PyMOL Python script that loads the backbone (N, CA, C, O; Angstrom):
from pymol import cmd

cmd.read_pdbstr("""\
ATOM      1  N   MET A   1      33.922  -7.649 -62.988  1.00  0.00           N
ATOM      2  CA  MET A   1      32.993  -6.487 -63.338  1.00  0.00           C
ATOM      3  C   MET A   1      31.671  -7.004 -63.839  1.00  0.00           C
ATOM      4  O   MET A   1      31.500  -8.031 -64.495  1.00  0.00           O
ATOM      5  N   LEU A   2      30.907  -6.284 -63.501  1.00  0.00           N
ATOM      6  CA  LEU A   2      29.471  -6.922 -63.911  1.00  0.00           C
ATOM      7  C   LEU A   2      29.211  -6.783 -65.543  1.00  0.00           C
ATOM      8  O   LEU A   2      29.728  -5.984 -66.324  1.00  0.00           O
ATOM      9  N   VAL A   3      28.089  -7.986 -65.839  1.00  0.00           N
ATOM     10  CA  VAL A   3      28.065  -8.025 -67.257  1.00  0.00           C
ATOM     11  C   VAL A   3      27.301  -6.522 -67.718  1.00  0.00           C
ATOM     12  O   VAL A   3      27.590  -5.899 -68.740  1.00  0.00           O
ATOM     13  N   ALA A   4      26.422  -6.174 -66.861  1.00  0.00           N
ATOM     14  CA  ALA A   4      25.805  -5.004 -67.310  1.00  0.00           C
ATOM     15  C   ALA A   4      26.668  -3.749 -67.642  1.00  0.00           C
ATOM     16  O   ALA A   4      26.436  -2.970 -68.567  1.00  0.00           O
ATOM     17  N   GLN A   5      27.864  -3.655 -66.609  1.00  0.00           N
ATOM     18  CA  GLN A   5      28.623  -2.847 -66.949  1.00  0.00           C
ATOM     19  C   GLN A   5      29.517  -2.877 -67.960  1.00  0.00           C
ATOM     20  O   GLN A   5      30.004  -1.855 -68.443  1.00  0.00           O
ATOM     21  N   ARG A   6      29.851  -4.326 -68.431  1.00  0.00           N
ATOM     22  CA  ARG A   6      30.775  -4.198 -69.458  1.00  0.00           C
ATOM     23  C   ARG A   6      29.888  -3.967 -70.824  1.00  0.00           C
ATOM     24  O   ARG A   6      30.377  -3.424 -71.815  1.00  0.00           O
ATOM     25  N   VAL A   7      28.485  -4.454 -70.765  1.00  0.00           N
ATOM     26  CA  VAL A   7      27.686  -3.860 -71.900  1.00  0.00           C
ATOM     27  C   VAL A   7      27.645  -2.362 -72.032  1.00  0.00           C
ATOM     28  O   VAL A   7      27.875  -1.804 -73.105  1.00  0.00           O
ATOM     29  N   ASN A   8      27.303  -1.626 -70.761  1.00  0.00           N
ATOM     30  CA  ASN A   8      27.436  -0.289 -70.775  1.00  0.00           C
ATOM     31  C   ASN A   8      28.731   0.308 -71.538  1.00  0.00           C
ATOM     32  O   ASN A   8      28.572   1.110 -72.458  1.00  0.00           O
ATOM     33  N   ASP A   9      29.823  -0.047 -71.189  1.00  0.00           N
ATOM     34  CA  ASP A   9      31.228   0.413 -71.553  1.00  0.00           C
ATOM     35  C   ASP A   9      31.353  -0.030 -73.168  1.00  0.00           C
ATOM     36  O   ASP A   9      31.966   0.710 -73.937  1.00  0.00           O
ATOM     37  N   PHE A  10      30.745  -1.265 -73.635  1.00  0.00           N
ATOM     38  CA  PHE A  10      30.779  -1.491 -75.032  1.00  0.00           C
ATOM     39  C   PHE A  10      30.171  -0.212 -75.923  1.00  0.00           C
ATOM     40  O   PHE A  10      30.703   0.621 -76.657  1.00  0.00           O
ATOM     41  N   ILE A  11      28.874  -0.452 -75.521  1.00  0.00           N
ATOM     42  CA  ILE A  11      27.939   0.540 -76.149  1.00  0.00           C
ATOM     43  C   ILE A  11      28.525   2.042 -76.200  1.00  0.00           C
ATOM     44  O   ILE A  11      28.678   2.683 -77.239  1.00  0.00           O
ATOM     45  N   THR A  12      28.833   2.504 -74.867  1.00  0.00           N
ATOM     46  CA  THR A  12      29.535   4.030 -74.876  1.00  0.00           C
ATOM     47  C   THR A  12      30.536   4.103 -75.762  1.00  0.00           C
ATOM     48  O   THR A  12      30.685   5.117 -76.445  1.00  0.00           O
ATOM     49  N   GLY A  13      31.444   2.910 -75.875  1.00  0.00           N
ATOM     50  CA  GLY A  13      32.674   2.924 -76.488  1.00  0.00           C
ATOM     51  C   GLY A  13      32.490   3.209 -78.027  1.00  0.00           C
ATOM     52  O   GLY A  13      33.405   3.690 -78.696  1.00  0.00           O
ATOM     53  N   LEU A  14      31.092   2.843 -78.623  1.00  0.00           N
ATOM     54  CA  LEU A  14      30.993   2.926 -79.821  1.00  0.00           C
ATOM     55  C   LEU A  14      30.095   4.206 -80.294  1.00  0.00           C
ATOM     56  O   LEU A  14      29.625   4.376 -81.419  1.00  0.00           O
ATOM     57  N   ARG A  15      29.967   5.110 -79.098  1.00  0.00           N
ATOM     58  CA  ARG A  15      29.202   6.337 -79.283  1.00  0.00           C
ATOM     59  C   ARG A  15      29.749   7.142 -80.327  1.00  0.00           C
ATOM     60  O   ARG A  15      30.957   7.358 -80.224  1.00  0.00           O
ATOM     61  N   PRO A  16      29.035   7.741 -81.510  1.00  0.00           N
ATOM     62  CA  PRO A  16      27.735   7.668 -81.439  1.00  0.00           C
ATOM     63  C   PRO A  16      27.031   6.768 -82.194  1.00  0.00           C
ATOM     64  O   PRO A  16      25.855   6.933 -82.519  1.00  0.00           O
ATOM     65  N   ASP A  17      27.747   5.764 -82.505  1.00  0.00           N
ATOM     66  CA  ASP A  17      27.121   4.577 -83.330  1.00  0.00           C
ATOM     67  C   ASP A  17      26.237   3.694 -82.666  1.00  0.00           C
ATOM     68  O   ASP A  17      26.567   3.296 -81.549  1.00  0.00           O
ATOM     69  N   ALA A  18      24.999   3.263 -83.242  1.00  0.00           N
ATOM     70  CA  ALA A  18      24.231   2.282 -82.441  1.00  0.00           C
ATOM     71  C   ALA A  18      24.622   0.602 -82.813  1.00  0.00           C
ATOM     72  O   ALA A  18      25.261   0.335 -83.831  1.00  0.00           O
ATOM     73  N   VAL A  19      24.306  -0.113 -82.171  1.00  0.00           N
ATOM     74  CA  VAL A  19      24.481  -1.333 -82.128  1.00  0.00           C
ATOM     75  C   VAL A  19      23.306  -2.316 -81.821  1.00  0.00           C
ATOM     76  O   VAL A  19      22.541  -1.922 -80.941  1.00  0.00           O
ATOM     77  N   CYS A  20      22.993  -3.673 -82.460  1.00  0.00           N
ATOM     78  CA  CYS A  20      21.738  -4.375 -82.471  1.00  0.00           C
ATOM     79  C   CYS A  20      22.191  -5.434 -81.326  1.00  0.00           C
ATOM     80  O   CYS A  20      23.371  -5.630 -81.032  1.00  0.00           O
ATOM     81  N   ASP A  21      21.211  -6.017 -80.788  1.00  0.00           N
ATOM     82  CA  ASP A  21      21.215  -7.031 -79.534  1.00  0.00           C
ATOM     83  C   ASP A  21      22.263  -8.211 -79.998  1.00  0.00           C
ATOM     84  O   ASP A  21      23.124  -8.760 -79.311  1.00  0.00           O
ATOM     85  N   ARG A  22      21.884  -8.456 -81.531  1.00  0.00           N
ATOM     86  CA  ARG A  22      22.505  -9.866 -82.124  1.00  0.00           C
ATOM     87  C   ARG A  22      24.090  -9.366 -82.374  1.00  0.00           C
ATOM     88  O   ARG A  22      25.012 -10.136 -82.104  1.00  0.00           O
ATOM     89  N   CYS A  23      24.278  -8.360 -82.774  1.00  0.00           N
ATOM     90  CA  CYS A  23      25.955  -7.956 -82.698  1.00  0.00           C
ATOM     91  C   CYS A  23      26.354  -7.979 -81.313  1.00  0.00           C
ATOM     92  O   CYS A  23      27.368  -8.625 -81.049  1.00  0.00           O
ATOM     93  N   LEU A  24      25.594  -7.250 -80.151  1.00  0.00           N
ATOM     94  CA  LEU A  24      26.297  -7.109 -79.002  1.00  0.00           C
ATOM     95  C   LEU A  24      26.308  -8.335 -78.326  1.00  0.00           C
ATOM     96  O   LEU A  24      27.105  -8.444 -77.394  1.00  0.00           O
ATOM     97  N   CYS A  25      25.567  -9.299 -78.614  1.00  0.00           N
ATOM     98  CA  CYS A  25      25.560 -10.870 -78.244  1.00  0.00           C
ATOM     99  C   CYS A  25      26.803 -11.349 -78.865  1.00  0.00           C
ATOM    100  O   CYS A  25      27.600 -11.835 -78.062  1.00  0.00           O
ATOM    101  N   GLU A  26      27.141 -11.331 -80.013  1.00  0.00           N
ATOM    102  CA  GLU A  26      28.276 -12.031 -80.659  1.00  0.00           C
ATOM    103  C   GLU A  26      29.542 -11.098 -80.152  1.00  0.00           C
ATOM    104  O   GLU A  26      30.612 -11.671 -79.949  1.00  0.00           O
ATOM    105  N   ALA A  27      29.457  -9.859 -79.970  1.00  0.00           N
ATOM    106  CA  ALA A  27      30.888  -8.952 -79.297  1.00  0.00           C
ATOM    107  C   ALA A  27      31.187  -9.509 -77.818  1.00  0.00           C
ATOM    108  O   ALA A  27      32.304  -9.861 -77.439  1.00  0.00           O
ATOM    109  N   MET A  28      30.208  -9.530 -77.169  1.00  0.00           N
ATOM    110  CA  MET A  28      30.293 -10.030 -75.513  1.00  0.00           C
ATOM    111  C   MET A  28      30.428 -11.346 -75.756  1.00  0.00           C
ATOM    112  O   MET A  28      31.120 -11.711 -74.806  1.00  0.00           O
ATOM    113  N   SER A  29      30.207 -12.308 -76.428  1.00  0.00           N
ATOM    114  CA  SER A  29      30.288 -13.717 -76.425  1.00  0.00           C
ATOM    115  C   SER A  29      29.257 -14.157 -75.516  1.00  0.00           C
ATOM    116  O   SER A  29      29.599 -14.983 -74.669  1.00  0.00           O
ATOM    117  N   PHE A  30      27.792 -13.673 -75.534  1.00  0.00           N
ATOM    118  CA  PHE A  30      26.698 -14.199 -74.680  1.00  0.00           C
ATOM    119  C   PHE A  30      26.237 -15.256 -75.403  1.00  0.00           C
ATOM    120  O   PHE A  30      26.292 -15.325 -76.631  1.00  0.00           O
ATOM    121  N   ASN A  31      25.701 -16.233 -74.540  1.00  0.00           N
ATOM    122  CA  ASN A  31      25.034 -17.625 -74.981  1.00  0.00           C
ATOM    123  C   ASN A  31      23.716 -17.000 -75.585  1.00  0.00           C
ATOM    124  O   ASN A  31      23.380 -17.606 -76.603  1.00  0.00           O
ATOM    125  N   SER A  32      23.007 -16.123 -75.301  1.00  0.00           N
ATOM    126  CA  SER A  32      21.669 -15.905 -75.364  1.00  0.00           C
ATOM    127  C   SER A  32      21.577 -14.505 -75.884  1.00  0.00           C
ATOM    128  O   SER A  32      22.049 -13.508 -75.337  1.00  0.00           O
ATOM    129  N   HIS A  33      20.843 -14.560 -77.119  1.00  0.00           N
ATOM    130  CA  HIS A  33      20.493 -13.093 -77.308  1.00  0.00           C
ATOM    131  C   HIS A  33      19.619 -12.091 -76.437  1.00  0.00           C
ATOM    132  O   HIS A  33      19.625 -10.867 -76.304  1.00  0.00           O
ATOM    133  N   ALA A  34      18.740 -13.301 -75.810  1.00  0.00           N
ATOM    134  CA  ALA A  34      17.809 -12.654 -74.965  1.00  0.00           C
ATOM    135  C   ALA A  34      18.470 -11.973 -73.683  1.00  0.00           C
ATOM    136  O   ALA A  34      17.956 -10.986 -73.157  1.00  0.00           O
ATOM    137  N   HIS A  35      19.658 -12.571 -73.210  1.00  0.00           N
ATOM    138  CA  HIS A  35      20.638 -11.793 -72.426  1.00  0.00           C
ATOM    139  C   HIS A  35      20.620 -10.424 -72.773  1.00  0.00           C
ATOM    140  O   HIS A  35      20.113  -9.488 -72.155  1.00  0.00           O
ATOM    141  N   ALA A  36      21.395 -10.429 -74.113  1.00  0.00           N
ATOM    142  CA  ALA A  36      21.600  -9.082 -74.412  1.00  0.00           C
ATOM    143  C   ALA A  36      20.443  -8.164 -74.585  1.00  0.00           C
ATOM    144  O   ALA A  36      20.666  -6.960 -74.452  1.00  0.00           O
ATOM    145  N   ALA A  37      19.273  -8.553 -74.856  1.00  0.00           N
ATOM    146  CA  ALA A  37      17.945  -7.848 -74.865  1.00  0.00           C
ATOM    147  C   ALA A  37      17.645  -7.318 -73.612  1.00  0.00           C
ATOM    148  O   ALA A  37      17.411  -6.116 -73.485  1.00  0.00           O
ATOM    149  N   GLN A  38      17.631  -8.005 -72.782  1.00  0.00           N
ATOM    150  CA  GLN A  38      17.467  -7.805 -71.220  1.00  0.00           C
ATOM    151  C   GLN A  38      18.124  -6.916 -70.714  1.00  0.00           C
ATOM    152  O   GLN A  38      17.611  -6.121 -69.927  1.00  0.00           O
ATOM    153  N   ILE A  39      19.448  -6.867 -71.076  1.00  0.00           N
ATOM    154  CA  ILE A  39      20.274  -5.638 -70.462  1.00  0.00           C
ATOM    155  C   ILE A  39      19.978  -4.569 -71.470  1.00  0.00           C
ATOM    156  O   ILE A  39      19.681  -3.498 -70.941  1.00  0.00           O
ATOM    157  N   THR A  40      19.978  -4.570 -72.832  1.00  0.00           N
ATOM    158  CA  THR A  40      19.663  -3.185 -73.225  1.00  0.00           C
ATOM    159  C   THR A  40      18.305  -2.718 -73.346  1.00  0.00           C
ATOM    160  O   THR A  40      18.023  -1.559 -73.653  1.00  0.00           O
ATOM    161  N   GLY A  41      17.470  -3.621 -73.106  1.00  0.00           N
ATOM    162  CA  GLY A  41      16.147  -2.951 -72.560  1.00  0.00           C
ATOM    163  C   GLY A  41      16.270  -2.155 -71.467  1.00  0.00           C
ATOM    164  O   GLY A  41      15.857  -0.995 -71.466  1.00  0.00           O
ATOM    165  N   ALA A  42      16.896  -2.762 -70.363  1.00  0.00           N
ATOM    166  CA  ALA A  42      17.218  -1.913 -69.119  1.00  0.00           C
ATOM    167  C   ALA A  42      17.516  -0.576 -69.482  1.00  0.00           C
ATOM    168  O   ALA A  42      16.791   0.392 -69.251  1.00  0.00           O
ATOM    169  N   LEU A  43      18.681  -0.558 -70.096  1.00  0.00           N
ATOM    170  CA  LEU A  43      19.582   0.686 -70.409  1.00  0.00           C
ATOM    171  C   LEU A  43      18.759   1.453 -71.145  1.00  0.00           C
ATOM    172  O   LEU A  43      18.849   2.640 -70.832  1.00  0.00           O
ATOM    173  N   GLY A  44      18.027   1.237 -71.962  1.00  0.00           N
ATOM    174  CA  GLY A  44      17.098   1.973 -72.873  1.00  0.00           C
ATOM    175  C   GLY A  44      16.257   2.589 -72.253  1.00  0.00           C
ATOM    176  O   GLY A  44      15.605   3.441 -72.857  1.00  0.00           O
ATOM    177  N   THR A  45      16.007   2.330 -70.788  1.00  0.00           N
ATOM    178  CA  THR A  45      14.958   3.284 -70.137  1.00  0.00           C
ATOM    179  C   THR A  45      15.899   4.334 -69.398  1.00  0.00           C
ATOM    180  O   THR A  45      15.182   5.194 -68.885  1.00  0.00           O
ATOM    181  N   THR A  46      16.861   4.503 -69.229  1.00  0.00           N
ATOM    182  CA  THR A  46      17.581   5.483 -68.725  1.00  0.00           C
ATOM    183  C   THR A  46      17.839   6.646 -69.870  1.00  0.00           C
ATOM    184  O   THR A  46      17.706   6.448 -71.078  1.00  0.00           O
ATOM    185  N   SER A  47      18.155   7.654 -69.384  1.00  0.00           N
ATOM    186  CA  SER A  47      18.356   9.157 -70.088  1.00  0.00           C
ATOM    187  C   SER A  47      19.715   8.751 -70.912  1.00  0.00           C
ATOM    188  O   SER A  47      19.756   9.194 -72.059  1.00  0.00           O
ATOM    189  N   ASP A  48      20.707   8.053 -70.526  1.00  0.00           N
ATOM    190  CA  ASP A  48      22.224   7.976 -70.805  1.00  0.00           C
ATOM    191  C   ASP A  48      21.818   7.179 -72.016  1.00  0.00           C
ATOM    192  O   ASP A  48      22.817   7.249 -72.732  1.00  0.00           O
ATOM    193  N   PHE A  49      20.815   6.382 -72.721  1.00  0.00           N
ATOM    194  CA  PHE A  49      20.940   5.434 -73.810  1.00  0.00           C
ATOM    195  C   PHE A  49      19.678   5.750 -74.639  1.00  0.00           C
ATOM    196  O   PHE A  49      18.716   6.284 -74.087  1.00  0.00           O
ATOM    197  N   ASP A  50      19.659   5.469 -75.805  1.00  0.00           N
ATOM    198  CA  ASP A  50      18.566   5.534 -76.734  1.00  0.00           C
ATOM    199  C   ASP A  50      18.337   4.303 -77.587  1.00  0.00           C
ATOM    200  O   ASP A  50      19.173   3.975 -78.429  1.00  0.00           O
ATOM    201  N   ARG A  51      17.200   3.601 -77.384  1.00  0.00           N
ATOM    202  CA  ARG A  51      16.821   2.457 -77.676  1.00  0.00           C
ATOM    203  C   ARG A  51      15.628   2.509 -78.931  1.00  0.00           C
ATOM    204  O   ARG A  51      14.523   3.020 -78.747  1.00  0.00           O
ATOM    205  N   ARG A  52      15.970   2.010 -79.977  1.00  0.00           N
ATOM    206  CA  ARG A  52      14.704   2.408 -81.026  1.00  0.00           C
ATOM    207  C   ARG A  52      15.233   1.455 -82.153  1.00  0.00           C
ATOM    208  O   ARG A  52      16.139   0.643 -81.965  1.00  0.00           O
ATOM    209  N   GLN A  53      14.509   1.653 -83.469  1.00  0.00           N
ATOM    210  CA  GLN A  53      14.727   1.047 -84.696  1.00  0.00           C
ATOM    211  C   GLN A  53      15.634   1.908 -85.233  1.00  0.00           C
ATOM    212  O   GLN A  53      15.633   3.126 -85.058  1.00  0.00           O
ATOM    213  N   GLY A  54      16.633   1.103 -86.077  1.00  0.00           N
ATOM    214  CA  GLY A  54      17.689   2.148 -86.695  1.00  0.00           C
ATOM    215  C   GLY A  54      18.688   1.112 -87.450  1.00  0.00           C
ATOM    216  O   GLY A  54      18.363  -0.069 -87.574  1.00  0.00           O
ATOM    217  N   GLN A  55      19.698   1.523 -87.859  1.00  0.00           N
ATOM    218  CA  GLN A  55      20.752   0.803 -88.598  1.00  0.00           C
ATOM    219  C   GLN A  55      21.852   0.330 -87.493  1.00  0.00           C
ATOM    220  O   GLN A  55      22.520   1.166 -86.885  1.00  0.00           O
ATOM    221  N   CYS A  56      21.969  -0.843 -87.314  1.00  0.00           N
ATOM    222  CA  CYS A  56      23.179  -1.441 -86.722  1.00  0.00           C
ATOM    223  C   CYS A  56      24.637  -0.880 -87.377  1.00  0.00           C
ATOM    224  O   CYS A  56      24.899  -1.076 -88.564  1.00  0.00           O
ATOM    225  N   SER A  57      25.376  -0.301 -86.645  1.00  0.00           N
ATOM    226  CA  SER A  57      26.852  -0.060 -87.219  1.00  0.00           C
ATOM    227  C   SER A  57      27.762  -0.872 -87.421  1.00  0.00           C
ATOM    228  O   SER A  57      28.812  -0.590 -87.999  1.00  0.00           O
ATOM    229  N   LEU A  58      27.413  -2.172 -86.888  1.00  0.00           N
ATOM    230  CA  LEU A  58      28.306  -3.231 -87.198  1.00  0.00           C
ATOM    231  C   LEU A  58      27.875  -4.205 -88.138  1.00  0.00           C
ATOM    232  O   LEU A  58      28.804  -4.702 -88.774  1.00  0.00           O
ATOM    233  N   CYS A  59      26.515  -4.708 -88.467  1.00  0.00           N
ATOM    234  CA  CYS A  59      25.892  -5.576 -89.334  1.00  0.00           C
ATOM    235  C   CYS A  59      25.336  -4.622 -90.476  1.00  0.00           C
ATOM    236  O   CYS A  59      25.515  -5.036 -91.621  1.00  0.00           O
ATOM    237  N   LYS A  60      24.707  -3.438 -90.332  1.00  0.00           N
ATOM    238  CA  LYS A  60      24.248  -2.873 -91.272  1.00  0.00           C
ATOM    239  C   LYS A  60      22.829  -2.854 -91.510  1.00  0.00           C
ATOM    240  O   LYS A  60      22.258  -2.147 -92.340  1.00  0.00           O
ATOM    241  N   ASN A  61      22.268  -3.730 -90.675  1.00  0.00           N
ATOM    242  CA  ASN A  61      20.641  -4.382 -90.734  1.00  0.00           C
ATOM    243  C   ASN A  61      19.830  -3.262 -90.000  1.00  0.00           C
ATOM    244  O   ASN A  61      20.164  -2.522 -89.074  1.00  0.00           O
ATOM    245  N   GLU A  62      18.867  -3.349 -90.579  1.00  0.00           N
ATOM    246  CA  GLU A  62      17.879  -2.353 -89.697  1.00  0.00           C
ATOM    247  C   GLU A  62      17.141  -3.399 -88.567  1.00  0.00           C
ATOM    248  O   GLU A  62      16.486  -4.433 -88.697  1.00  0.00           O
ATOM    249  N   ARG A  63      17.537  -2.683 -87.522  1.00  0.00           N
ATOM    250  CA  ARG A  63      16.728  -3.465 -86.139  1.00  0.00           C
ATOM    251  C   ARG A  63      16.780  -2.739 -85.114  1.00  0.00           C
ATOM    252  O   ARG A  63      17.374  -1.661 -85.104  1.00  0.00           O
ATOM    253  N   THR A  64      16.189  -3.211 -84.152  1.00  0.00           N
ATOM    254  CA  THR A  64      16.255  -2.438 -82.797  1.00  0.00           C
ATOM    255  C   THR A  64      17.483  -2.330 -82.412  1.00  0.00           C
ATOM    256  O   THR A  64      18.180  -3.339 -82.301  1.00  0.00           O
ATOM    257  N   VAL A  65      17.978  -1.039 -82.132  1.00  0.00           N
ATOM    258  CA  VAL A  65      19.447  -0.826 -81.688  1.00  0.00           C
ATOM    259  C   VAL A  65      19.395  -0.024 -80.391  1.00  0.00           C
ATOM    260  O   VAL A  65      18.339   0.372 -79.899  1.00  0.00           O
ATOM    261  N   ILE A  66      20.534   0.179 -79.899  1.00  0.00           N
ATOM    262  CA  ILE A  66      20.679   1.149 -78.790  1.00  0.00           C
ATOM    263  C   ILE A  66      22.049   2.017 -78.901  1.00  0.00           C
ATOM    264  O   ILE A  66      23.106   1.461 -79.200  1.00  0.00           O
ATOM    265  N   ARG A  67      21.986   3.137 -78.694  1.00  0.00           N
ATOM    266  CA  ARG A  67      23.215   3.923 -78.628  1.00  0.00           C
ATOM    267  C   ARG A  67      23.478   4.767 -77.317  1.00  0.00           C
ATOM    268  O   ARG A  67      22.536   5.104 -76.600  1.00  0.00           O
ATOM    269  N   ALA A  68      24.731   5.083 -77.038  1.00  0.00           N
ATOM    270  CA  ALA A  68      24.801   6.030 -75.848  1.00  0.00           C
ATOM    271  C   ALA A  68      24.565   7.452 -76.348  1.00  0.00           C
ATOM    272  O   ALA A  68      24.970   7.948 -77.400  1.00  0.00           O
ATOM    273  N   ASN A  69      23.928   7.936 -75.515  1.00  0.00           N
ATOM    274  CA  ASN A  69      23.548   9.555 -75.531  1.00  0.00           C
ATOM    275  C   ASN A  69      25.258  10.481 -75.310  1.00  0.00           C
ATOM    276  O   ASN A  69      26.193  10.133 -74.589  1.00  0.00           O
ATOM    277  N   ARG A  70      25.184  11.459 -76.035  1.00  0.00           N
ATOM    278  CA  ARG A  70      26.288  12.473 -75.491  1.00  0.00           C
ATOM    279  C   ARG A  70      26.182  12.543 -74.015  1.00  0.00           C
ATOM    280  O   ARG A  70      25.145  12.224 -73.434  1.00  0.00           O
ATOM    281  N   THR A  71      27.384  13.011 -73.323  1.00  0.00           N
ATOM    282  CA  THR A  71      27.278  13.113 -72.051  1.00  0.00           C
ATOM    283  C   THR A  71      28.068  14.475 -71.806  1.00  0.00           C
ATOM    284  O   THR A  71      28.188  14.922 -70.666  1.00  0.00           O
TER     285      THR A  71
END
""", "prot")
cmd.dss("prot")
cmd.show_as("cartoon", "prot")
cmd.util.cbc("prot")
cmd.orient("prot")
């Protein structure tokens, strides 16, 4: 499975909750936060996801987060 698809599935599984890149990176065992940010940045340009400032549902910190929109 492609990494981007794994990220998509993880974020969609949290719906309606949002997750920050740092928590996503830890959950997906990425070596770099930049890798998570690159994927979530791309997903955030689609109508299926919303990327903005908000509270992460996992760490509860105020950061840039991404959430899956309702389908």
